[in-house]
mmCIF file of the N, C-alpha and C atoms, coordinates in Angstrom:
data_MODEL
# 
_entry.id   MODEL 
# 
loop_
_atom_site.group_PDB 
_atom_site.id 
_atom_site.type_symbol 
_atom_site.label_atom_id 
_atom_site.label_alt_id 
_atom_site.label_comp_id 
_atom_site.label_asym_id 
_atom_site.label_entity_id 
_atom_site.label_seq_id 
_atom_site.pdbx_PDB_ins_code 
_atom_site.Cartn_x 
_atom_site.Cartn_y 
_atom_site.Cartn_z 
_atom_site.occupancy 
_atom_site.B_iso_or_equiv 
_atom_site.pdbx_formal_charge 
_atom_site.auth_seq_id 
_atom_site.auth_comp_id 
_atom_site.auth_asym_id 
_atom_site.auth_atom_id 
_atom_site.pdbx_PDB_model_num 
ATOM 1   N N  . UNK A 1 1  ? 106.480 -114.663 293.372 1.00 0.00 ? 1  UNK A N  1 
ATOM 2   C CA . UNK A 1 1  ? 107.133 -114.974 292.122 1.00 0.00 ? 1  UNK A CA 1 
ATOM 3   C C  . UNK A 1 1  ? 106.988 -113.781 291.179 1.00 0.00 ? 1  UNK A C  1 
ATOM 4   N N  . UNK A 1 2  ? 108.078 -113.326 290.620 1.00 0.00 ? 2  UNK A N  1 
ATOM 5   C CA . UNK A 1 2  ? 108.090 -112.205 289.689 1.00 0.00 ? 2  UNK A CA 1 
ATOM 6   C C  . UNK A 1 2  ? 107.971 -112.754 288.271 1.00 0.00 ? 2  UNK A C  1 
ATOM 7   N N  . UNK A 1 3  ? 106.968 -112.255 287.568 1.00 0.00 ? 3  UNK A N  1 
ATOM 8   C CA . UNK A 1 3  ? 106.801 -112.677 286.176 1.00 0.00 ? 3  UNK A CA 1 
ATOM 9   C C  . UNK A 1 3  ? 107.220 -111.537 285.270 1.00 0.00 ? 3  UNK A C  1 
ATOM 10  N N  . UNK A 1 4  ? 108.002 -111.837 284.299 1.00 0.00 ? 4  UNK A N  1 
ATOM 11  C CA . UNK A 1 4  ? 108.429 -110.841 283.326 1.00 0.00 ? 4  UNK A CA 1 
ATOM 12  C C  . UNK A 1 4  ? 107.744 -111.118 282.007 1.00 0.00 ? 4  UNK A C  1 
ATOM 13  N N  . UNK A 1 5  ? 107.339 -110.055 281.370 1.00 0.00 ? 5  UNK A N  1 
ATOM 14  C CA . UNK A 1 5  ? 106.752 -110.200 280.050 1.00 0.00 ? 5  UNK A CA 1 
ATOM 15  C C  . UNK A 1 5  ? 107.864 -110.311 279.027 1.00 0.00 ? 5  UNK A C  1 
ATOM 16  N N  . UNK A 1 6  ? 107.644 -111.134 278.050 1.00 0.00 ? 6  UNK A N  1 
ATOM 17  C CA . UNK A 1 6  ? 108.643 -111.338 277.001 1.00 0.00 ? 6  UNK A CA 1 
ATOM 18  C C  . UNK A 1 6  ? 108.099 -110.868 275.661 1.00 0.00 ? 6  UNK A C  1 
ATOM 19  N N  . UNK A 1 7  ? 108.982 -110.358 274.865 1.00 0.00 ? 7  UNK A N  1 
ATOM 20  C CA . UNK A 1 7  ? 108.657 -109.980 273.493 1.00 0.00 ? 7  UNK A CA 1 
ATOM 21  C C  . UNK A 1 7  ? 109.586 -110.758 272.584 1.00 0.00 ? 7  UNK A C  1 
ATOM 22  N N  . UNK A 1 8  ? 109.006 -111.387 271.590 1.00 0.00 ? 8  UNK A N  1 
ATOM 23  C CA . UNK A 1 8  ? 109.807 -112.134 270.629 1.00 0.00 ? 8  UNK A CA 1 
ATOM 24  C C  . UNK A 1 8  ? 109.758 -111.385 269.306 1.00 0.00 ? 8  UNK A C  1 
ATOM 25  N N  . UNK A 1 9  ? 110.895 -111.050 268.790 1.00 0.00 ? 9  UNK A N  1 
ATOM 26  C CA . UNK A 1 9  ? 110.984 -110.329 267.519 1.00 0.00 ? 9  UNK A CA 1 
ATOM 27  C C  . UNK A 1 9  ? 111.574 -111.281 266.486 1.00 0.00 ? 9  UNK A C  1 
ATOM 28  N N  . UNK A 1 10 ? 110.793 -111.526 265.457 1.00 0.00 ? 10 UNK A N  1 
ATOM 29  C CA . UNK A 1 10 ? 111.265 -112.405 264.396 1.00 0.00 ? 10 UNK A CA 1 
ATOM 30  C C  . UNK A 1 10 ? 111.942 -111.571 263.319 1.00 0.00 ? 10 UNK A C  1 
ATOM 31  N N  . UNK A 1 11 ? 113.000 -112.096 262.802 1.00 0.00 ? 11 UNK A N  1 
ATOM 32  C CA . UNK A 1 11 ? 113.741 -111.384 261.769 1.00 0.00 ? 11 UNK A CA 1 
ATOM 33  C C  . UNK A 1 11 ? 112.999 -111.365 260.445 1.00 0.00 ? 11 UNK A C  1 
ATOM 34  N N  . UNK A 1 12 ? 113.470 -110.526 259.572 1.00 0.00 ? 12 UNK A N  1 
ATOM 35  C CA . UNK A 1 12 ? 112.865 -110.383 258.246 1.00 0.00 ? 12 UNK A CA 1 
ATOM 36  C C  . UNK A 1 12 ? 112.829 -111.730 257.541 1.00 0.00 ? 12 UNK A C  1 
ATOM 37  N N  . UNK A 1 13 ? 111.720 -112.034 256.941 1.00 0.00 ? 13 UNK A N  1 
ATOM 38  C CA . UNK A 1 13 ? 111.584 -113.273 256.187 1.00 0.00 ? 13 UNK A CA 1 
ATOM 39  C C  . UNK A 1 13 ? 111.108 -114.459 256.992 1.00 0.00 ? 13 UNK A C  1 
ATOM 40  N N  . UNK A 1 14 ? 110.976 -114.312 258.302 1.00 0.00 ? 14 UNK A N  1 
ATOM 41  C CA . UNK A 1 14 ? 110.551 -115.442 259.131 1.00 0.00 ? 14 UNK A CA 1 
ATOM 42  C C  . UNK A 1 14 ? 109.152 -115.909 258.742 1.00 0.00 ? 14 UNK A C  1 
ATOM 43  N N  . UNK A 1 15 ? 108.301 -114.993 258.366 1.00 0.00 ? 15 UNK A N  1 
ATOM 44  C CA . UNK A 1 15 ? 106.932 -115.366 258.015 1.00 0.00 ? 15 UNK A CA 1 
ATOM 45  C C  . UNK A 1 15 ? 106.832 -115.962 256.614 1.00 0.00 ? 15 UNK A C  1 
ATOM 46  N N  . UNK A 1 16 ? 107.829 -115.733 255.801 1.00 0.00 ? 16 UNK A N  1 
ATOM 47  C CA . UNK A 1 16 ? 107.795 -116.221 254.423 1.00 0.00 ? 16 UNK A CA 1 
ATOM 48  C C  . UNK A 1 16 ? 107.772 -117.755 254.381 1.00 0.00 ? 16 UNK A C  1 
ATOM 49  N N  . UNK A 1 17 ? 108.405 -118.375 255.342 1.00 0.00 ? 17 UNK A N  1 
ATOM 50  C CA . UNK A 1 17 ? 108.449 -119.842 255.372 1.00 0.00 ? 17 UNK A CA 1 
ATOM 51  C C  . UNK A 1 17 ? 107.071 -120.467 255.537 1.00 0.00 ? 17 UNK A C  1 
ATOM 52  N N  . UNK A 1 18 ? 106.153 -119.737 256.143 1.00 0.00 ? 18 UNK A N  1 
ATOM 53  C CA . UNK A 1 18 ? 104.791 -120.261 256.330 1.00 0.00 ? 18 UNK A CA 1 
ATOM 54  C C  . UNK A 1 18 ? 103.812 -119.665 255.331 1.00 0.00 ? 18 UNK A C  1 
ATOM 55  N N  . UNK A 1 19 ? 104.324 -118.991 254.323 1.00 0.00 ? 19 UNK A N  1 
ATOM 56  C CA . UNK A 1 19 ? 103.497 -118.488 253.242 1.00 0.00 ? 19 UNK A CA 1 
ATOM 57  C C  . UNK A 1 19 ? 102.886 -117.116 253.445 1.00 0.00 ? 19 UNK A C  1 
ATOM 58  N N  . UNK A 1 20 ? 103.341 -116.372 254.442 1.00 0.00 ? 20 UNK A N  1 
ATOM 59  C CA . UNK A 1 20 ? 102.842 -115.019 254.655 1.00 0.00 ? 20 UNK A CA 1 
ATOM 60  C C  . UNK A 1 20 ? 103.676 -114.027 253.854 1.00 0.00 ? 20 UNK A C  1 
ATOM 61  N N  . UNK A 1 21 ? 103.058 -112.925 253.419 1.00 0.00 ? 21 UNK A N  1 
ATOM 62  C CA . UNK A 1 21 ? 103.810 -111.940 252.632 1.00 0.00 ? 21 UNK A CA 1 
ATOM 63  C C  . UNK A 1 21 ? 104.821 -111.192 253.500 1.00 0.00 ? 21 UNK A C  1 
ATOM 64  N N  . UNK A 1 22 ? 105.885 -110.780 252.875 1.00 0.00 ? 22 UNK A N  1 
ATOM 65  C CA . UNK A 1 22 ? 106.914 -110.006 253.577 1.00 0.00 ? 22 UNK A CA 1 
ATOM 66  C C  . UNK A 1 22 ? 107.194 -108.715 252.819 1.00 0.00 ? 22 UNK A C  1 
ATOM 67  N N  . UNK A 1 23 ? 107.714 -107.742 253.530 1.00 0.00 ? 23 UNK A N  1 
ATOM 68  C CA . UNK A 1 23 ? 108.196 -106.496 252.942 1.00 0.00 ? 23 UNK A CA 1 
ATOM 69  C C  . UNK A 1 23 ? 107.316 -105.879 251.890 1.00 0.00 ? 23 UNK A C  1 
ATOM 70  N N  . UNK A 1 24 ? 107.855 -105.767 250.675 1.00 0.00 ? 24 UNK A N  1 
ATOM 71  C CA . UNK A 1 24 ? 107.142 -105.083 249.598 1.00 0.00 ? 24 UNK A CA 1 
ATOM 72  C C  . UNK A 1 24 ? 105.855 -105.807 249.212 1.00 0.00 ? 24 UNK A C  1 
ATOM 73  N N  . UNK A 1 25 ? 105.815 -107.136 249.355 1.00 0.00 ? 25 UNK A N  1 
ATOM 74  C CA . UNK A 1 25 ? 104.586 -107.880 249.057 1.00 0.00 ? 25 UNK A CA 1 
ATOM 75  C C  . UNK A 1 25 ? 103.464 -107.429 249.988 1.00 0.00 ? 25 UNK A C  1 
ATOM 76  N N  . UNK A 1 26 ? 103.789 -107.286 251.270 1.00 0.00 ? 26 UNK A N  1 
ATOM 77  C CA . UNK A 1 26 ? 102.804 -106.855 252.250 1.00 0.00 ? 26 UNK A CA 1 
ATOM 78  C C  . UNK A 1 26 ? 102.362 -105.422 251.967 1.00 0.00 ? 26 UNK A C  1 
ATOM 79  N N  . UNK A 1 27 ? 103.329 -104.566 251.652 1.00 0.00 ? 27 UNK A N  1 
ATOM 80  C CA . UNK A 1 27 ? 103.007 -103.171 251.328 1.00 0.00 ? 27 UNK A CA 1 
ATOM 81  C C  . UNK A 1 27 ? 102.087 -103.094 250.125 1.00 0.00 ? 27 UNK A C  1 
ATOM 82  N N  . UNK A 1 28 ? 102.362 -103.871 249.096 1.00 0.00 ? 28 UNK A N  1 
ATOM 83  C CA . UNK A 1 28 ? 101.531 -103.872 247.897 1.00 0.00 ? 28 UNK A CA 1 
ATOM 84  C C  . UNK A 1 28 ? 100.121 -104.390 248.185 1.00 0.00 ? 28 UNK A C  1 
ATOM 85  N N  . UNK A 1 29 ? 100.027 -105.437 248.985 1.00 0.00 ? 29 UNK A N  1 
ATOM 86  C CA . UNK A 1 29 ? 98.716  -105.989 249.336 1.00 0.00 ? 29 UNK A CA 1 
ATOM 87  C C  . UNK A 1 29 ? 97.874  -104.971 250.092 1.00 0.00 ? 29 UNK A C  1 
ATOM 88  N N  . UNK A 1 30 ? 98.483  -104.300 251.058 1.00 0.00 ? 30 UNK A N  1 
ATOM 89  C CA . UNK A 1 30 ? 97.767  -103.298 251.851 1.00 0.00 ? 30 UNK A CA 1 
ATOM 90  C C  . UNK A 1 30 ? 97.351  -102.121 250.970 1.00 0.00 ? 30 UNK A C  1 
ATOM 91  N N  . UNK A 1 31 ? 98.241  -101.667 250.105 1.00 0.00 ? 31 UNK A N  1 
ATOM 92  C CA . UNK A 1 31 ? 97.906  -100.514 249.255 1.00 0.00 ? 31 UNK A CA 1 
ATOM 93  C C  . UNK A 1 31 ? 96.776  -100.846 248.291 1.00 0.00 ? 31 UNK A C  1 
ATOM 94  N N  . UNK A 1 32 ? 96.705  -102.082 247.785 1.00 0.00 ? 32 UNK A N  1 
ATOM 95  C CA . UNK A 1 32 ? 95.605  -102.481 246.906 1.00 0.00 ? 32 UNK A CA 1 
ATOM 96  C C  . UNK A 1 32 ? 94.285  -102.497 247.669 1.00 0.00 ? 32 UNK A C  1 
ATOM 97  N N  . UNK A 1 33 ? 94.312  -102.971 248.902 1.00 0.00 ? 33 UNK A N  1 
ATOM 98  C CA . UNK A 1 33 ? 93.096  -103.011 249.718 1.00 0.00 ? 33 UNK A CA 1 
ATOM 99  C C  . UNK A 1 33 ? 92.591  -101.609 250.040 1.00 0.00 ? 33 UNK A C  1 
ATOM 100 N N  . UNK A 1 34 ? 93.519  -100.681 250.240 1.00 0.00 ? 34 UNK A N  1 
ATOM 101 C CA . UNK A 1 34 ? 93.148  -99.319  250.632 1.00 0.00 ? 34 UNK A CA 1 
ATOM 102 C C  . UNK A 1 34 ? 92.933  -98.379  249.449 1.00 0.00 ? 34 UNK A C  1 
ATOM 103 N N  . UNK A 1 35 ? 93.176  -98.850  248.233 1.00 0.00 ? 35 UNK A N  1 
ATOM 104 C CA . UNK A 1 35 ? 92.972  -98.025  247.038 1.00 0.00 ? 35 UNK A CA 1 
ATOM 105 C C  . UNK A 1 35 ? 91.492  -98.054  246.662 1.00 0.00 ? 35 UNK A C  1 
ATOM 106 N N  . UNK A 1 36 ? 90.682  -97.435  247.520 1.00 0.00 ? 36 UNK A N  1 
ATOM 107 C CA . UNK A 1 36 ? 89.233  -97.463  247.363 1.00 0.00 ? 36 UNK A CA 1 
ATOM 108 C C  . UNK A 1 36 ? 88.823  -96.353  246.404 1.00 0.00 ? 36 UNK A C  1 
ATOM 109 N N  . UNK A 1 37 ? 88.206  -96.767  245.297 1.00 0.00 ? 37 UNK A N  1 
ATOM 110 C CA . UNK A 1 37 ? 87.764  -95.813  244.275 1.00 0.00 ? 37 UNK A CA 1 
ATOM 111 C C  . UNK A 1 37 ? 86.344  -96.148  243.852 1.00 0.00 ? 37 UNK A C  1 
ATOM 112 N N  . UNK A 1 38 ? 85.645  -95.098  243.415 1.00 0.00 ? 38 UNK A N  1 
ATOM 113 C CA . UNK A 1 38 ? 84.268  -95.255  242.954 1.00 0.00 ? 38 UNK A CA 1 
ATOM 114 C C  . UNK A 1 38 ? 84.153  -94.768  241.522 1.00 0.00 ? 38 UNK A C  1 
ATOM 115 N N  . UNK A 1 39 ? 83.078  -95.180  240.856 1.00 0.00 ? 39 UNK A N  1 
ATOM 116 C CA . UNK A 1 39 ? 82.858  -94.739  239.479 1.00 0.00 ? 39 UNK A CA 1 
ATOM 117 C C  . UNK A 1 39 ? 82.592  -93.237  239.444 1.00 0.00 ? 39 UNK A C  1 
ATOM 118 N N  . UNK A 1 40 ? 82.385  -92.711  238.252 1.00 0.00 ? 40 UNK A N  1 
ATOM 119 C CA . UNK A 1 40 ? 82.205  -91.265  238.080 1.00 0.00 ? 40 UNK A CA 1 
ATOM 120 C C  . UNK A 1 40 ? 81.014  -90.719  238.863 1.00 0.00 ? 40 UNK A C  1 
ATOM 121 N N  . UNK A 1 41 ? 80.004  -91.558  239.066 1.00 0.00 ? 41 UNK A N  1 
ATOM 122 C CA . UNK A 1 41 ? 78.819  -91.126  239.805 1.00 0.00 ? 41 UNK A CA 1 
ATOM 123 C C  . UNK A 1 41 ? 79.029  -91.197  241.316 1.00 0.00 ? 41 UNK A C  1 
ATOM 124 N N  . UNK A 1 42 ? 80.117  -91.830  241.734 1.00 0.00 ? 42 UNK A N  1 
ATOM 125 C CA . UNK A 1 42 ? 80.400  -91.970  243.157 1.00 0.00 ? 42 UNK A CA 1 
ATOM 126 C C  . UNK A 1 42 ? 79.528  -92.999  243.844 1.00 0.00 ? 42 UNK A C  1 
ATOM 127 N N  . UNK A 1 43 ? 78.955  -93.901  243.063 1.00 0.00 ? 43 UNK A N  1 
ATOM 128 C CA . UNK A 1 43 ? 78.033  -94.892  243.631 1.00 0.00 ? 43 UNK A CA 1 
ATOM 129 C C  . UNK A 1 43 ? 78.657  -96.282  243.683 1.00 0.00 ? 43 UNK A C  1 
ATOM 130 N N  . UNK A 1 44 ? 79.150  -96.758  242.546 1.00 0.00 ? 44 UNK A N  1 
ATOM 131 C CA . UNK A 1 44 ? 79.678  -98.116  242.470 1.00 0.00 ? 44 UNK A CA 1 
ATOM 132 C C  . UNK A 1 44 ? 81.177  -98.126  242.791 1.00 0.00 ? 44 UNK A C  1 
ATOM 133 N N  . UNK A 1 45 ? 81.549  -98.981  243.740 1.00 0.00 ? 45 UNK A N  1 
ATOM 134 C CA . UNK A 1 45 ? 82.961  -99.122  244.090 1.00 0.00 ? 45 UNK A CA 1 
ATOM 135 C C  . UNK A 1 45 ? 83.649  -99.940  243.002 1.00 0.00 ? 45 UNK A C  1 
ATOM 136 N N  . UNK A 1 46 ? 84.763  -99.410  242.490 1.00 0.00 ? 46 UNK A N  1 
ATOM 137 C CA . UNK A 1 46 ? 85.453  -100.092 241.391 1.00 0.00 ? 46 UNK A CA 1 
ATOM 138 C C  . UNK A 1 46 ? 86.809  -100.661 241.796 1.00 0.00 ? 46 UNK A C  1 
ATOM 139 N N  . UNK A 1 47 ? 87.309  -100.302 242.980 1.00 0.00 ? 47 UNK A N  1 
ATOM 140 C CA . UNK A 1 47 ? 88.554  -100.900 243.462 1.00 0.00 ? 47 UNK A CA 1 
ATOM 141 C C  . UNK A 1 47 ? 88.615  -100.795 244.974 1.00 0.00 ? 47 UNK A C  1 
ATOM 142 N N  . UNK A 1 48 ? 89.558  -101.490 245.538 1.00 0.00 ? 48 UNK A N  1 
ATOM 143 C CA . UNK A 1 48 ? 89.698  -101.507 246.985 1.00 0.00 ? 48 UNK A CA 1 
ATOM 144 C C  . UNK A 1 48 ? 88.872  -102.618 247.604 1.00 0.00 ? 48 UNK A C  1 
ATOM 145 N N  . UNK A 1 49 ? 89.016  -102.765 248.897 1.00 0.00 ? 49 UNK A N  1 
ATOM 146 C CA . UNK A 1 49 ? 88.349  -103.841 249.623 1.00 0.00 ? 49 UNK A CA 1 
ATOM 147 C C  . UNK A 1 49 ? 86.957  -103.404 250.072 1.00 0.00 ? 49 UNK A C  1 
ATOM 148 N N  . UNK A 1 50 ? 85.958  -104.204 249.715 1.00 0.00 ? 50 UNK A N  1 
ATOM 149 C CA . UNK A 1 50 ? 84.576  -103.877 250.057 1.00 0.00 ? 50 UNK A CA 1 
ATOM 150 C C  . UNK A 1 50 ? 84.331  -103.934 251.567 1.00 0.00 ? 50 UNK A C  1 
ATOM 151 N N  . UNK A 1 51 ? 85.002  -104.818 252.269 1.00 0.00 ? 51 UNK A N  1 
ATOM 152 C CA . UNK A 1 51 ? 84.830  -104.923 253.726 1.00 0.00 ? 51 UNK A CA 1 
ATOM 153 C C  . UNK A 1 51 ? 85.359  -103.678 254.429 1.00 0.00 ? 51 UNK A C  1 
ATOM 154 N N  . UNK A 1 52 ? 86.462  -103.144 253.946 1.00 0.00 ? 52 UNK A N  1 
ATOM 155 C CA . UNK A 1 52 ? 87.022  -101.920 254.536 1.00 0.00 ? 52 UNK A CA 1 
ATOM 156 C C  . UNK A 1 52 ? 86.060  -100.757 254.292 1.00 0.00 ? 52 UNK A C  1 
ATOM 157 N N  . UNK A 1 53 ? 85.509  -100.682 253.085 1.00 0.00 ? 53 UNK A N  1 
ATOM 158 C CA . UNK A 1 53 ? 84.547  -99.625  252.773 1.00 0.00 ? 53 UNK A CA 1 
ATOM 159 C C  . UNK A 1 53 ? 83.324  -99.728  253.684 1.00 0.00 ? 53 UNK A C  1 
ATOM 160 N N  . UNK A 1 54 ? 82.831  -100.936 253.883 1.00 0.00 ? 54 UNK A N  1 
ATOM 161 C CA . UNK A 1 54 ? 81.669  -101.135 254.748 1.00 0.00 ? 54 UNK A CA 1 
ATOM 162 C C  . UNK A 1 54 ? 81.980  -100.724 256.186 1.00 0.00 ? 54 UNK A C  1 
ATOM 163 N N  . UNK A 1 55 ? 83.164  -101.086 256.668 1.00 0.00 ? 55 UNK A N  1 
ATOM 164 C CA . UNK A 1 55 ? 83.561  -100.721 258.031 1.00 0.00 ? 55 UNK A CA 1 
ATOM 165 C C  . UNK A 1 55 ? 83.680  -99.206  258.179 1.00 0.00 ? 55 UNK A C  1 
ATOM 166 N N  . UNK A 1 56 ? 84.209  -98.545  257.158 1.00 0.00 ? 56 UNK A N  1 
ATOM 167 C CA . UNK A 1 56 ? 84.311  -97.083  257.196 1.00 0.00 ? 56 UNK A CA 1 
ATOM 168 C C  . UNK A 1 56 ? 82.935  -96.432  257.218 1.00 0.00 ? 56 UNK A C  1 
ATOM 169 N N  . UNK A 1 57 ? 81.998  -96.984  256.438 1.00 0.00 ? 57 UNK A N  1 
ATOM 170 C CA . UNK A 1 57 ? 80.635  -96.444  256.433 1.00 0.00 ? 57 UNK A CA 1 
ATOM 171 C C  . UNK A 1 57 ? 79.988  -96.583  257.811 1.00 0.00 ? 57 UNK A C  1 
ATOM 172 N N  . UNK A 1 58 ? 80.176  -97.741  258.447 1.00 0.00 ? 58 UNK A N  1 
ATOM 173 C CA . UNK A 1 58 ? 79.623  -97.965  259.782 1.00 0.00 ? 58 UNK A CA 1 
ATOM 174 C C  . UNK A 1 58 ? 80.222  -96.975  260.772 1.00 0.00 ? 58 UNK A C  1 
ATOM 175 N N  . UNK A 1 59 ? 81.532  -96.789  260.703 1.00 0.00 ? 59 UNK A N  1 
ATOM 176 C CA . UNK A 1 59 ? 82.202  -95.859  261.624 1.00 0.00 ? 59 UNK A CA 1 
ATOM 177 C C  . UNK A 1 59 ? 81.702  -94.434  261.438 1.00 0.00 ? 59 UNK A C  1 
ATOM 178 N N  . UNK A 1 60 ? 81.519  -94.021  260.196 1.00 0.00 ? 60 UNK A N  1 
ATOM 179 C CA . UNK A 1 60 ? 81.022  -92.666  259.924 1.00 0.00 ? 60 UNK A CA 1 
ATOM 180 C C  . UNK A 1 60 ? 79.594  -92.518  260.439 1.00 0.00 ? 60 UNK A C  1 
ATOM 181 N N  . UNK A 1 61 ? 78.752  -93.516  260.188 1.00 0.00 ? 61 UNK A N  1 
ATOM 182 C CA . UNK A 1 61 ? 77.366  -93.462  260.644 1.00 0.00 ? 61 UNK A CA 1 
ATOM 183 C C  . UNK A 1 61 ? 77.279  -93.415  262.169 1.00 0.00 ? 61 UNK A C  1 
ATOM 184 N N  . UNK A 1 62 ? 78.106  -94.206  262.844 1.00 0.00 ? 62 UNK A N  1 
ATOM 185 C CA . UNK A 1 62 ? 78.111  -94.194  264.304 1.00 0.00 ? 62 UNK A CA 1 
ATOM 186 C C  . UNK A 1 62 ? 78.555  -92.848  264.839 1.00 0.00 ? 62 UNK A C  1 
ATOM 187 N N  . UNK A 1 63 ? 79.550  -92.278  264.202 1.00 0.00 ? 63 UNK A N  1 
ATOM 188 C CA . UNK A 1 63 ? 80.052  -90.975  264.647 1.00 0.00 ? 63 UNK A CA 1 
ATOM 189 C C  . UNK A 1 63 ? 78.987  -89.899  264.454 1.00 0.00 ? 63 UNK A C  1 
ATOM 190 N N  . UNK A 1 64 ? 78.308  -89.946  263.292 1.00 0.00 ? 64 UNK A N  1 
ATOM 191 C CA . UNK A 1 64 ? 77.256  -88.967  263.031 1.00 0.00 ? 64 UNK A CA 1 
ATOM 192 C C  . UNK A 1 64 ? 76.112  -89.117  264.032 1.00 0.00 ? 64 UNK A C  1 
ATOM 193 N N  . UNK A 1 65 ? 75.777  -90.347  264.403 1.00 0.00 ? 65 UNK A N  1 
ATOM 194 C CA . UNK A 1 65 ? 74.704  -90.579  265.366 1.00 0.00 ? 65 UNK A CA 1 
ATOM 195 C C  . UNK A 1 65 ? 75.068  -90.087  266.757 1.00 0.00 ? 65 UNK A C  1 
ATOM 196 N N  . UNK A 1 66 ? 76.339  -90.155  267.109 1.00 0.00 ? 66 UNK A N  1 
ATOM 197 C CA . UNK A 1 66 ? 76.778  -89.687  268.429 1.00 0.00 ? 66 UNK A CA 1 
ATOM 198 C C  . UNK A 1 66 ? 76.838  -88.158  268.496 1.00 0.00 ? 66 UNK A C  1 
ATOM 199 N N  . UNK A 1 67 ? 77.001  -87.529  267.356 1.00 0.00 ? 67 UNK A N  1 
ATOM 200 C CA . UNK A 1 67 ? 77.087  -86.068  267.326 1.00 0.00 ? 67 UNK A CA 1 
ATOM 201 C C  . UNK A 1 67 ? 75.721  -85.410  267.423 1.00 0.00 ? 67 UNK A C  1 
ATOM 202 N N  . UNK A 1 68 ? 74.653  -86.183  267.163 1.00 0.00 ? 68 UNK A N  1 
ATOM 203 C CA . UNK A 1 68 ? 73.300  -85.619  267.203 1.00 0.00 ? 68 UNK A CA 1 
ATOM 204 C C  . UNK A 1 68 ? 72.839  -85.306  268.574 1.00 0.00 ? 68 UNK A C  1 
# 
């Protein structure tokens, strides 16, 4: 039996019916999450997503540990 893989492509706005962001809403949400900024001292995070910042710190630390 030959099995074929299928891809389903939903048109623009299909996710809006279930309350998910579309188009510019999604772009704005992502840009707010990635707009990571710190105070003048570079210590306190004042914008952006804290989870993304934490994940980036872990990735940098792991990379530095592998380079040693």
